C-alpha positions in Angstrom: 0.0 -0.1 0.2 2.0 3.1 -1.3 0.7 6.3 -0.2 1.5 9.2 -2.4 1.2 12.8 -0.9 0.9 15.7 -3.7 -0.8 19.2 -4.0 -4.7 19.1 -4.7 -5.7 20.0 -8.0 -8.8 21.1 -9.5 -9.3 17.4 -10.7 -10.0 16.8 -7.1 -12.6 18.8 -6.5 -15.5 16.2 -6.6 -14.0 14.1 -4.0 -12.9 16.9 -1.9 -16.6 18.3 -1.9 -17.7 14.7 -0.8 -15.1 15.0 2.1 -16.4 18.2 3.1 -19.7 16.8 3.4 -18.6 13.9 5.2 -16.8 16.2 7.5 -20.0 18.3 8.1 -22.2 15.2 8.8 -19.7 14.0 11.3 -19.5 17.2 13.1 -23.2 18.5 13.0 -24.2 16.4 16.2 -21.1 18.3 18.2 -22.1 21.9 16.8 -26.0 22.9 16.9 -24.9 26.0 15.5 -24.2 24.6 11.8 -26.9 25.6 9.6 -28.8 23.4 7.5 -28.2 22.0 4.3 -27.1 22.8 1.9 -23.7 24.1 3.7 -20.1 24.2 3.1 -16.8 24.8 5.2 -14.3 25.7 2.3 -13.9 27.6 -0.7 -12.1 24.7 -2.2 -11.4 26.1 -5.5 -9.5 29.0 -3.5 -7.5 26.7 -1.3 -6.6 24.9 -4.4 -5.4 28.0 -6.4 -4.1 30.2 -3.4 -0.7 30.4 -3.7 -0.2 31.0 0.2 -2.3 27.9 1.1 -0.4 24.3 0.8 -3.5 22.0 0.4 -2.3 18.2 0.0 -4.2 15.2 -0.9 -3.0 11.4 -0.1 -3.5 8.8 -2.5 -3.5 5.2 -3.0 -3.6 3.6 -6.4 -4.9 7.0 -8.0 -7.4 7.2 -5.2 -7.8 10.3 -3.1 -8.2 9.1 0.2 -7.0 11.9 2.8 -6.7 16.0 2.4 -5.7 19.0 4.9 -4.2 22.3 4.2 -1.9 24.7 6.2 -2.1 28.3 5.5 -0.2 31.1 7.4 -2.1 33.3 9.6 -1.3 36.3 12.0 -0.8 35.7 15.4 -2.1 37.5 18.5 0.4 40.2 18.8 0.8 39.4 22.6 2.4 35.8 21.6 5.8 35.4 20.9 5.7 34.6 17.2 4.2 37.0 14.6 2.5 34.0 12.5 1.8 30.6 12.4 0.5 28.0 10.2 -3.1 27.0 10.7 -4.0 23.3 9.4 -7.5 22.8 8.3 -9.7 20.2 6.8 -7.9 17.5 7.8 -9.8 14.6 6.4 -8.9 10.7 6.0 -11.5 8.6 4.4 -13.1 6.0 7.1 -11.9 3.2 5.2 -8.2 4.1 5.7 -8.2 5.8 9.4 -5.7 4.0 11.6 -3.1 3.7 9.5 -1.0 7.1 10.1 -2.3 8.7 7.0 -3.2 11.9 9.0 0.0 11.9 10.7 2.1 11.5 7.3 0.0 14.7 5.8 0.6 16.6 8.9 4.4 15.7 8.8 4.3 17.3 5.0 2.5 20.2 6.1 4.8 20.7 9.0 7.6 20.5 6.8 6.1 23.3 4.1 5.6 25.5 7.4 8.9 25.3 8.4 10.1 26.4 5.0 8.0 29.5 5.4 9.3 30.1 8.5 6.3 29.1 10.8 7.4 27.5 13.6 4.0 27.1 15.3 1.2 25.1 14.0 -2.5 25.2 15.4 -5.5 23.4 14.5 -9.1 23.8 15.9 -11.1 20.1 16.8 -14.4 19.7 18.6 -13.9 18.7 22.1 -16.0 15.5 21.3 -14.0 14.5 18.6 -12.1 11.9 20.6 -10.7 10.2 17.4 -9.2 13.1 15.8 -7.7 14.6 19.4 -6.0 11.2 19.9 -4.7 11.6 15.8 -3.3 15.1 16.4 -1.8 13.8 19.8 0.2 11.4 18.4 1.3 13.7 15.8 2.6 16.0 18.3 -0.2 18.6 19.3 -1.3 19.3 22.6 -4.7 20.6 24.0 -4.2 24.1 24.3 -7.3 26.5 24.6 -10.9 25.7 24.9 -13.7 28.1 22.7 -17.0 28.2 25.1 -20.1 29.3 23.7 -23.4 30.2 25.0 -26.6 30.9 23.1 -29.4 33.2 24.9 -32.4 32.0 24.2 
């Protein structure tokens, strides 16, 4: 099972759109504020074409099985770094989970971030998404900040 990591291309849009909808479906029970369908999280074409975004896919036998991107973001002014790499749309097809593919993708994104001079990497994950949290921790990430919400009725 040879895993190839490459930049996402326009030809991947159909698969990436399916991944996005699967991600939304999985996260909807964790977030009551997600709008009813149809909803999207990302402008996939913009992520692919933006030269500041490093959008990667993993494939096996020419089948895209995972994706994720890194993009520079400005840090809060009181932190010890001016910018960081934000990782987003980290998704692995359920059939291929638990095989280290997410960690492999994250390693490529970390390498890219380092070449951009970005030594801080951050991502967001729902607190109830235990499998994703475990995967990120295996890749070296640590829980850092909890965002809380309250809806006034």
